[in-house]
Backbone as JSON Lines, residues from 0, in Angstrom:
{"i":0,"aa":"M","n":[0.95,-1.0,-0.15],"ca":[-0.25,-0.14,0.04],"c":[0.68,1.69,-0.34]}
{"i":1,"aa":"H","n":[0.34,2.48,-0.59],"ca":[1.14,3.25,-0.78],"c":[0.7,4.36,0.46]}
{"i":2,"aa":"S","n":[1.51,5.01,0.67],"ca":[1.44,6.37,1.72],"c":[0.68,7.11,1.08]}
{"i":3,"aa":"P","n":[-0.07,8.18,1.4],"ca":[-1.05,9.2,1.0],"c":[0.28,10.23,0.63]}
{"i":4,"aa":"E","n":[1.2,10.59,0.68],"ca":[2.17,11.17,0.01],"c":[2.89,10.83,-1.45]}
{"i":5,"aa":"A","n":[2.85,9.1,-1.19],"ca":[3.24,8.07,-2.71],"c":[2.06,8.25,-3.54]}
{"i":6,"aa":"R","n":[0.89,8.21,-2.9],"ca":[-0.43,8.07,-3.92],"c":[-0.54,10.01,-4.97]}
{"i":7,"aa":"A","n":[0.13,10.92,-3.7],"ca":[-0.17,12.19,-4.0],"c":[0.98,12.49,-5.58]}
{"i":8,"aa":"Q","n":[2.19,11.63,-5.06],"ca":[3.0,11.76,-6.49],"c":[2.87,10.98,-7.28]}
{"i":9,"aa":"I","n":[2.13,10.01,-7.29],"ca":[2.2,9.09,-8.23],"c":[1.17,10.06,-9.24]}
{"i":10,"aa":"A","n":[-0.21,10.29,-8.62],"ca":[-1.17,11.31,-9.41],"c":[-0.67,12.45,-9.91]}
{"i":11,"aa":"A","n":[0.67,13.15,-9.28],"ca":[1.22,14.41,-9.94],"c":[1.83,13.85,-11.11]}
{"i":12,"aa":"S","n":[2.45,12.99,-10.74],"ca":[3.3,12.4,-12.03],"c":[2.3,11.95,-13.67]}
{"i":13,"aa":"Q","n":[1.72,11.12,-13.22],"ca":[0.56,11.02,-14.35],"c":[-0.48,12.04,-14.84]}
{"i":14,"aa":"T","n":[-0.39,13.01,-13.9],"ca":[-1.18,14.26,-14.68],"c":[0.11,14.88,-15.48]}
{"i":15,"aa":"Q","n":[1.44,14.93,-15.08],"ca":[2.72,15.48,-16.16],"c":[2.52,14.7,-17.27]}
{"i":16,"aa":"R","n":[2.57,13.73,-17.14],"ca":[2.49,12.48,-18.2],"c":[1.32,12.98,-19.69]}
{"i":17,"aa":"M","n":[0.06,13.02,-18.78],"ca":[-0.99,13.88,-19.73],"c":[-0.84,14.78,-20.19]}
{"i":18,"aa":"A","n":[-0.51,15.96,-19.56],"ca":[-0.17,17.12,-19.96],"c":[0.83,17.16,-20.97]}
{"i":19,"aa":"A","n":[1.81,16.39,-21.07],"ca":[2.76,16.49,-22.0],"c":[2.52,15.88,-23.51]}
{"i":20,"aa":"R","n":[1.53,14.46,-23.61],"ca":[0.79,13.98,-24.15],"c":[-0.04,15.16,-25.33]}
{"i":21,"aa":"A","n":[-0.67,15.82,-24.58],"ca":[-2.0,16.49,-24.5],"c":[-1.34,17.45,-26.11]}
{"i":22,"aa":"T","n":[-1.98,17.7,-27.01],"ca":[-1.31,18.64,-28.04],"c":[-1.92,19.96,-28.15]}
{"i":23,"aa":"H","n":[-3.03,20.51,-27.81],"ca":[-3.56,21.53,-28.03],"c":[-3.79,22.21,-26.62]}
{"i":24,"aa":"P","n":[-3.32,23.64,-26.74],"ca":[-2.99,24.18,-25.44],"c":[-3.86,24.21,-24.59]}
{"i":25,"aa":"L","n":[-5.44,23.96,-24.93],"ca":[-6.44,24.05,-23.66],"c":[-6.54,22.72,-23.43]}
{"i":26,"aa":"A","n":[-6.23,21.44,-24.1],"ca":[-5.74,20.24,-23.38],"c":[-5.35,20.1,-22.35]}
{"i":27,"aa":"R","n":[-3.56,21.2,-22.29],"ca":[-2.71,20.89,-21.5],"c":[-3.12,21.76,-20.56]}
{"i":28,"aa":"A","n":[-3.52,22.65,-20.72],"ca":[-4.19,23.49,-19.46],"c":[-5.1,23.19,-18.52]}
{"i":29,"aa":"R","n":[-6.36,22.67,-18.91],"ca":[-7.22,21.86,-18.43],"c":[-6.14,20.54,-17.69]}
{"i":30,"aa":"V","n":[-5.43,19.81,-18.47],"ca":[-5.13,18.96,-17.44],"c":[-4.19,19.29,-16.26]}
{"i":31,"aa":"R","n":[-3.32,20.23,-16.87],"ca":[-2.59,20.73,-15.7],"c":[-3.4,21.19,-14.2]}
{"i":32,"aa":"R","n":[-4.32,21.93,-14.59],"ca":[-5.46,22.2,-13.35],"c":[-6.39,20.8,-13.01]}
{"i":33,"aa":"D","n":[-5.9,19.71,-13.36],"ca":[-6.51,18.21,-12.8],"c":[-7.9,18.65,-13.37]}
{"i":34,"aa":"L","n":[-8.56,19.04,-14.48],"ca":[-9.88,18.93,-14.9],"c":[-10.42,17.82,-15.46]}
{"i":35,"aa":"T","n":[-11.33,17.76,-16.01],"ca":[-12.12,16.88,-16.85],"c":[-12.66,17.47,-17.73]}
{"i":36,"aa":"Q","n":[-12.63,16.87,-19.22],"ca":[-13.2,17.96,-20.21],"c":[-14.86,18.05,-19.55]}
{"i":37,"aa":"R","n":[-15.5,17.04,-18.98],"ca":[-16.48,17.71,-18.31],"c":[-16.81,18.5,-17.41]}
{"i":38,"aa":"E","n":[-15.84,18.36,-16.38],"ca":[-15.41,19.7,-15.34],"c":[-15.74,20.92,-16.04]}
{"i":39,"aa":"L","n":[-14.43,21.21,-17.22],"ca":[-14.05,21.99,-17.79],"c":[-15.66,22.84,-18.51]}
{"i":40,"aa":"A","n":[-16.22,22.04,-18.87],"ca":[-17.24,22.12,-19.73],"c":[-18.61,22.65,-18.61]}
{"i":41,"aa":"E","n":[-19.01,22.59,-17.6],"ca":[-19.36,22.83,-16.66],"c":[-19.43,24.05,-15.93]}
{"i":42,"aa":"L","n":[-18.26,24.4,-15.93],"ca":[-17.18,25.44,-15.36],"c":[-17.65,26.87,-16.38]}
{"i":43,"aa":"A","n":[-17.43,26.49,-17.91],"ca":[-17.79,27.49,-18.55],"c":[-19.19,27.31,-19.39]}
{"i":44,"aa":"D","n":[-19.76,26.58,-18.86],"ca":[-21.46,26.54,-19.49],"c":[-21.19,26.45,-20.72]}
{"i":45,"aa":"L","n":[-20.57,25.04,-20.79],"ca":[-20.52,24.73,-22.68],"c":[-20.72,22.81,-22.02]}
{"i":46,"aa":"T","n":[-20.91,22.29,-23.46],"ca":[-20.88,20.73,-23.4],"c":[-19.41,20.05,-23.41]}
{"i":47,"aa":"P","n":[-19.42,18.76,-22.94],"ca":[-18.02,18.32,-22.74],"c":[-17.93,17.8,-24.29]}
{"i":48,"aa":"G","n":[-18.65,17.53,-25.48],"ca":[-18.52,17.27,-26.55],"c":[-18.09,18.8,-27.27]}
{"i":49,"aa":"F","n":[-18.17,19.39,-27.17],"ca":[-17.61,20.88,-27.44],"c":[-16.21,21.19,-27.16]}
{"i":50,"aa":"I","n":[-15.92,21.11,-25.93],"ca":[-14.39,20.96,-25.83],"c":[-13.7,19.84,-26.0]}
{"i":51,"aa":"S","n":[-14.38,18.8,-26.29],"ca":[-13.42,17.49,-26.76],"c":[-13.1,18.19,-28.52]}
{"i":52,"aa":"Y","n":[-13.94,18.72,-29.1],"ca":[-14.15,19.19,-30.49],"c":[-12.7,20.09,-30.76]}
{"i":53,"aa":"V","n":[-13.12,21.11,-29.75],"ca":[-11.76,22.12,-29.69],"c":[-10.45,21.49,-29.26]}
{"i":54,"aa":"E","n":[-10.43,20.67,-28.59],"ca":[-9.02,20.36,-28.38],"c":[-8.68,19.44,-28.89]}
{"i":55,"aa":"N","n":[-9.25,18.82,-30.45],"ca":[-9.27,17.66,-31.45],"c":[-9.11,19.21,-32.34]}
{"i":56,"aa":"G","n":[-9.3,20.09,-32.27],"ca":[-8.97,20.58,-33.76],"c":[-10.22,21.01,-34.38]}
{"i":57,"aa":"R","n":[-11.47,20.25,-34.24],"ca":[-12.66,19.88,-34.98],"c":[-13.39,21.01,-34.76]}
{"i":58,"aa":"R","n":[-13.08,21.85,-34.06],"ca":[-14.0,23.38,-33.79],"c":[-13.0,24.12,-33.54]}
{"i":59,"aa":"H","n":[-13.76,25.69,-34.01],"ca":[-12.51,26.94,-33.37],"c":[-14.13,27.72,-32.67]}
{"i":60,"aa":"P","n":[-13.68,27.91,-30.87],"ca":[-14.79,28.35,-30.44],"c":[-14.63,29.89,-30.76]}
{"i":61,"aa":"S","n":[-15.53,30.84,-30.62],"ca":[-15.79,32.21,-30.8],"c":[-15.25,32.76,-29.76]}
{"i":62,"aa":"K","n":[-15.13,34.3,-30.3],"ca":[-14.05,35.16,-29.06],"c":[-15.15,34.9,-27.69]}
{"i":63,"aa":"T","n":[-16.07,35.36,-27.65],"ca":[-17.02,34.7,-26.37],"c":[-16.57,33.72,-25.62]}
{"i":64,"aa":"T","n":[-16.75,32.59,-26.42],"ca":[-16.52,31.16,-25.51],"c":[-14.82,31.11,-25.16]}
{"i":65,"aa":"Q","n":[-14.1,31.69,-26.32],"ca":[-12.71,31.48,-25.76],"c":[-12.45,32.44,-24.4]}
{"i":66,"aa":"S","n":[-13.18,33.37,-24.54],"ca":[-13.28,34.4,-22.83],"c":[-13.56,33.75,-21.66]}
{"i":67,"aa":"R","n":[-14.57,33.02,-21.84],"ca":[-15.17,32.12,-21.18],"c":[-14.17,30.95,-20.28]}
{"i":68,"aa":"I","n":[-13.78,29.91,-21.53],"ca":[-12.95,29.28,-21.18],"c":[-11.6,29.76,-20.46]}
{"i":69,"aa":"S","n":[-11.04,30.78,-20.83],"ca":[-9.83,31.07,-20.75],"c":[-9.88,31.93,-18.91]}
{"i":70,"aa":"R","n":[-11.45,32.55,-18.89],"ca":[-11.43,33.05,-17.3],"c":[-11.5,31.53,-16.67]}
{"i":71,"aa":"V","n":[-12.29,30.97,-16.79],"ca":[-12.19,29.49,-15.64],"c":[-10.91,28.95,-15.5]}
{"i":72,"aa":"L","n":[-9.72,28.81,-16.77],"ca":[-8.85,28.35,-16.51],"c":[-7.64,29.06,-16.16]}
{"i":73,"aa":"A","n":[-8.05,30.83,-16.07],"ca":[-7.12,31.81,-15.66],"c":[-6.06,31.82,-16.44]}
{"i":74,"aa":"I","n":[-6.11,31.48,-17.6],"ca":[-4.89,31.61,-18.56],"c":[-5.23,32.86,-19.71]}
{"i":75,"aa":"P","n":[-4.6,33.62,-20.28],"ca":[-4.69,34.64,-21.4],"c":[-4.94,33.81,-22.5]}
{"i":76,"aa":"E","n":[-6.17,34.13,-23.27],"ca":[-6.96,33.74,-24.46],"c":[-5.69,33.48,-25.19]}
{"i":77,"aa":"Q","n":[-4.93,34.08,-25.74],"ca":[-3.55,34.14,-26.94],"c":[-2.81,32.95,-26.28]}
{"i":78,"aa":"E","n":[-2.74,32.53,-25.14],"ca":[-2.37,31.36,-24.92],"c":[-2.87,30.25,-25.3]}
{"i":79,"aa":"L","n":[-4.23,30.22,-25.15],"ca":[-5.11,29.06,-25.17],"c":[-5.42,28.7,-26.81]}
{"i":80,"aa":"F","n":[-5.47,29.89,-27.4],"ca":[-6.18,30.08,-28.75],"c":[-5.49,30.43,-29.87]}
{"i":81,"aa":"G","n":[-4.08,31.25,-29.49],"ca":[-3.1,31.66,-30.19],"c":[-3.89,33.48,-30.69]}
């Protein structure tokens, strides 16, 4: 059995690996903040499917939506959406 500290270290390592694999800046930022697509969608009043489409380059959010997402993640829009 792992101690609470070891479990936290393992979880942090897994988060870092997931962030490194994520290609879209939005996906990297979301993973670094330990949010699922569903959680980010709820916080930004969007659907999880829309977040997935954006992260996979299948959709491009409007300026208003970019602003909502960047506000939730506390990251400038320019860093997330170029």
